C-alpha angles and dihedrals in degrees: 000000000000115000088220089068094066113120124244104206096084141355090235090057087064102097095191093052091048093055093041092049092051089046092048090049091055095043093048092048087050094052089064102023099092103036090098094048092053092048089050091050091051099042104036106021104036095020092211127176117285089246092067093046088054089055091065099077086041089060089056093047111036097064089063092050093056102026104032097087093042091050090051092058093052092044091062089050104043134061104277101211093050090048092053092048093051093049092049088051092048093047091050091052093049090048090053089048089055089063090063099038109128101201148009093267089061097044097052096053092047090051089050096050092045092052089046090060086048091061088070093046099062099049090043091052091047093049093046092055086062093053100048104031124076116237092246090059097044092094091056095040093049093048092051092050091047092053090050092048092050095043093046091059090050103039098026095074091036092054093047089051092051091051090051091052094054096030131012142276090263091055090050089054093046092050091052093048090052091050089056089048093050089047092054091047091052092052088049088062092053094082128203114339112197111218101203114225131183124212092267090057094045088055092051089060087069093059121115118258094251093049088052093047091050088048090057092051089048090058090053094044102043101043102082096201090048097045098044091045090050093052095044092044090052094051090053090043089052090054092050091053095046092055104028092065088058099050092098091053091050089053093046090055091048098049119337088190094064101074091161094069093082091056094047092049094047088051093051091050087053091053091052093051089048093054090051090049092051093050106030095095090055091046096051091047090060086072096248112170126243088243091063091038097053095028092048093047088053092050089050091052093046091051091050092051091047096052094043088053090048095051113124125210113260094028121126118281088238088078088067099038097050095054087045090055090046093048092050089054091050093050091044093052089049096049098041092049094047095047091051096046094050089053095052099037098047120080108241093238088059098043095106094050097047092047090049092050094049093043091054091049093050089048089056089055092047089059100038099039099069091047085055092049094049089053091048093051094048090050101044108015123255097275097047088043091060091045095051092043087053094052091048099047093041092047089050087051091049089048090052094050094046095044098033093125090054094045105038097018133248097283096063089059088079094055092238117144122220114243102242093162092107097019111122121234114264119257 
């Protein structure tokens, strides 16, 4: 099917996007669905040392650090639908193999290789969106994808845990493998998507790997909006990772007997993110600048951290849930804004590389952030650590709002997006 045949009346009339969106939803939930199952297997069935349990999330994140940028280069050269199908099949196979893994030393490499296959899927999906979705629908498409990505991280592990409670670890893995399989089958029905290339783009396919990789970085570094937003997004994301990993410690200090508090707070965060997802399109169409979006998101997150750290035992649970809601809104705004900006500011022929680069950078933060949070809690105590993190993240957000013309440039103050649909990748 030629991408030029897509209808422009509505995003939902775009059959290619519809199939791709359902496939992406299944695949995204699958990425997080069995994490709790593996942790349960390690902790309660095999009863391994805590060190091995701590390696599980690293097996999910490390492949993106080392392979994300490599994957992005190949995504921009290969057929994206076929690549997504292949990675879904590979991940389904590795998930089935996990069912029969006899020990820790089998499970960890399987998780690593499955995550390695996933590093090709995300850039391919982002790049495909640019080829099959009209520019006027990119805001809606990127918002939907952002909502799915955020909710998958929240509800994927929770759904997996529920399935374990009513079934078994093996059943959880089987369901996950089936979800990857269904995702691949849906993509098979998409048909042929023509990725239009001009002569310049065809010549670029003959570039060396190093030249293509450098070109991807050039796009990030030379586009002021993209570069400034990436730096600001990573700083805010680092704040989230530093504190989020210590949330369980905070709740233990507040009331160790109320184990349900974590679930309540996670659900409230999800509600805040959903609200942003439902209204982000309206918000962006008002012409709000990226300085207000990214700066405001950091301020909201900082406020959430501060009030969580200021909570006093015996106070109403609302003083934990309201900050959770505010933090969910802040995180939602940051992720939605960045996902959209990356789509509109990146030339379509460089989308895979830029996505691979930014994904690898966020994965570094995912690994390093919790270590920083652990050090901060050890040095200050958990309550003061949350308060300090709130001050720092909030101050950075305020800095972004007040100096947005200096950081993002005067043009973004009007909220107008530059048209990069036909903009060539920087050399």
